[in-house]
C-alpha positions, 0 to 999 in steps of 0.5 A: 377386338382386332389383331394389329400387326404393324410396321415400325411407326416411322415407316408408314401410318398406313401399315398401322391399318394392316390387321387380321379380322378376328371374325374370319376363322376356320370355325365359321368358314363356309365349306363347299365342294368348290373350296374343299382343296383350298380349305384343306390346304389352308388348314394344313398351312395353319398347322405347319406354316412354311412346310408345304403349300408355300407359297399358296395363291388362292384365286377366283372371282369376287365373293368366293371368301378368299379373304376369309380363308386367308385371314383364318390361316393368319388368325389360327397361326397367331392363336397357336403361335402368338410370338409369330409375326404375321402381316395381312395387307391388301395389294393396294395397301402394300403398294401405298406403303411402298410408295410412302417408304420411297417418299420418306427415303425408307425403302430399305427399312420397308423391305427389312420389315417385311423380310422379318415376318414369319408369314406374309398374307397379301390379298388381291395381289393383282393390284401389283400389275403395272407397278414395276418398282413395287413388283421389284420390292415384292420380288425381293421380299418374296424371295427372302421369305421363301428361302427362309421357309416363311409362309406366303399366302396370296389371293388374286382374282384370276390364275397367275398366268392370266395376270397382265403387267406382272413380271414373269419372274413373279408369275413363275413364283406364284405358280410354284 
């Protein structure tokens, strides 16, 4: 069974594919010395979303189970608070959805939907590099969610300060 958290149908059919994999939980996450802090932070977030470690960015190389940990946060929050609007989306999917919303002349609806979330999880945020319009929209969404104390969880393949082609204002926020 998949937990489907989607945008309004008329925004993007790709948004219908944004889901949390129910197999990614804290119970079956492999904990080790290298991920102790990240795991503790993730559990803390799932207990009190938006209260601390907000935003959080998990970074590291391929195969370190960042996606599993991010989705475990979302799955735990949905289990404990089924009313909460949680969105998991990859960086490429976010970009595709944004571009489609522009083509459909629905960029404002796109942003309004994302700003209505209780938690936004974006995997592989490095895919926003070099995409100025997408970055601007993401910046507006990020600021809105942050000001409302909504949880933001991001992953990246390297530390934020090493991202090239990403606006300084986003890098600064990622480093919060």
